[in-house]
N, C-alpha and C positions, 0 to 999 in steps of 0.2 A: 356750525350750529344748526340744529334741526329747525323746521319751520314753525314749531310751537313756541319759539321764543324762550326767554328766561327771565324770571321775575325775582328781583333782589330787593329786600327791604333792610332799612337801618333803623334800629330801635335804641332807646336809652333815655335817660332823664334829660330835661331841658338843660342846655349848656354843656352837654358831653362831647359835642363836636360832630354830630350827625351830618349837618349840612356840608361841612368841610370835607368829610370823608366821602360823601355822596358825589361831590364834584370831582374829587380825585379819582374815584372809581370810573366815573363817566369819561374823564379825559384819558385815562389809561386804556379803556376799552375802545374808545374812538380811534386812538393811535394804532390799535390792532385791527382796525377796519370793521369793528362791530357797529351796527346801527343801534344807537342808544337814545333812550328817552329818560329824562330826569324829571321827577314829579314829587308831590308831597301830599300828606294828609294832616288835618282835613284840608281839602282843596283839590286841585288838579284839573278842574274844568271851571268855566266861568260861574256856573250855578253852584258847584261845590265850594268855590271860593267865597261866594256870598254867604253860604251856610257857615263857613269858617269864621267870618266876621261876627256872626250872631253868637257862635259858641265862645269865642275868645273875648269879645267885648259887647255884651248884651245891653248896652246903653243904660247901665245902672239897675236894670231889672234883675232880681234874683232868679237865676236859671234853675229850675227844678232838676234834681239828679236824674230822674227818668227821662226828662226832656233832653238832657245833655247826652245820654246814651243814644237816644233815638235820632238826634241831630247828627251825631257822628256816623251812625249807620246810614242815614239818608245821604249824607255827603259821600260815604264810601260806595253805596249802591250806584250813584251817578258816575263816580270816578271809575269804578271797576267796569261797569257794563258799557259805558260810552267812550272810555278812553283806554284803560289798561288792557282789557281783553282784545280789542281790535289791534292794538299795537303788538301784542304777543302773537296773535294769529298771523301777523305780517312778518314774524320772525325777528322782532326787535328785542333788545335787552331793555327791560324797564327797571329803573332804579327809583325806589320810593322811600322818602323819609316818613316813617311810621305806617302802621297798618293795624290789623286786628289786635296784635299783641299790645299795642298802646292802650286800647280800650280795656283789655283785661288788667293791665298794670295800673292804669290811672283810675278808671271807674270801679274796677273790681277790687284790687288790693288797696288802692289809695283811698277810695271813698267807702270801701267795705260793702259794696253791692254784690249781689249773687252772681258768681261767675257763670253758672249755667244759664241764667237769664240773659247775660250779655252774649254768650255764645249762641243762644237760640235766636236772639235778635239779629245777630250778624249772619247767621245761616239764612234767615229770611231775606236779608239784604243782598247777599252775594253767593248763597249756596255754600258749597264746600271749597270754594276758591281760596287758595292760600299761596304764599310765596314758595319759590323753589329753594330759597336760601335767605336766612336772616342773620345779620350781624348785630349783636347787642354790645354796645359800648358801655361798659360798666365803669362808673366813676363815683368817687366819694361824694356824698350829697353836699357837704360843705363847699367842696371845690366847684361843683356845678353852680351852686348859689352865688359864689364869688364871680364866676364867669358871667352869669346872667346880669348881676348888678353892674359889673364892669362894662358890659356891652351896652347897658342902658344909661350909664352915667349915674350920678348920685340921685337923680330924680327917679321916682317909681313910674313916671308917665309912660315909659317905653316897655313896661312889664305887663303882660296880659293876665287875664283872670286865673288861668291855670298856673302860670309861673309864680303868681303872688300868694299861692296857698302856703300853708305852714311848713316848716322844716320837717315836722312829724309826718305830714302827708307825703312829702317827697321821699322820706326814708321808707315809708310803706311801699311806695311805687318802686323804689330800688329793690326792695326785698321781693316784691311781686315779679319783677323782671327776672331776678336770679332764680326764682322758683320755676318760672316758665322755661328758662333755659335748661334747668335740671330735667324737666319732664319732656323735652322735645329736642330730638337730634337735629331738626331743621335749624335751630337757633345756635349760633356760635358766639359764645361769650368771650369778649376781648377786654382785658384790663386796660382801661383808658386813663387811669389815675397816674400810672407810673411810666407811661410811654409818650414819646414825642409824636407829633402829627405824622412824621415820616415813618416812624416805627409801626404805628398803628396801620398805616396804609400798606406797608410791606406785609404785615401779617394777613391783612384782608386779601391782598393780591395773591399770595401763595395759596390760600384756601380756595379763592374763587377760580383760579386757573385750573386747579385739580377738578373742581366741579364742572367746569366747562370743557374739560379734557383737552386743554391747550398746554403744550410743553413750554416751560419757561426757558 
């Protein structure tokens, strides 16, 4: 692998299995002697993690929609410039749960905010920096919601502000993600509704190895 590193992101609705697949990719590449860093958004650095807390649980205060967009961008700027870019410059593979596509899907398609404004704000935050490859785990919204509630138990206490939004909102998010995948060859859409964890991982590995020019 060249010295510029390789940046992989995983996208999809809450509950689709991003964290599981991110760990599996990391383990697989580590076994192949790659230097791998696993991270997430919002978050990834101590300061960015503090911003994450404000976004997901603003202590009962209603978070303005524009403030939400700007907080995500602020967290992303810190994460990219202080963590991701240095890791890539050192030749590492960076695997990140969520990136700019999440802002477009959730705040753009989900909340109905202007996509061009979101893109402009993110260009201010991180310039034209984008992943080398994005895996979009597409799963039926009802199934994602069942997973979220199963993960948190019968109580809603473990569900964050974004996860607790309406089913209609999450349907819009799913539609947004599918539209982004249609418009961008960087994004590989994977049907996660009808595949096991192992089957999804195998699809990801086959695509990833081709992109990394590694023979299976």
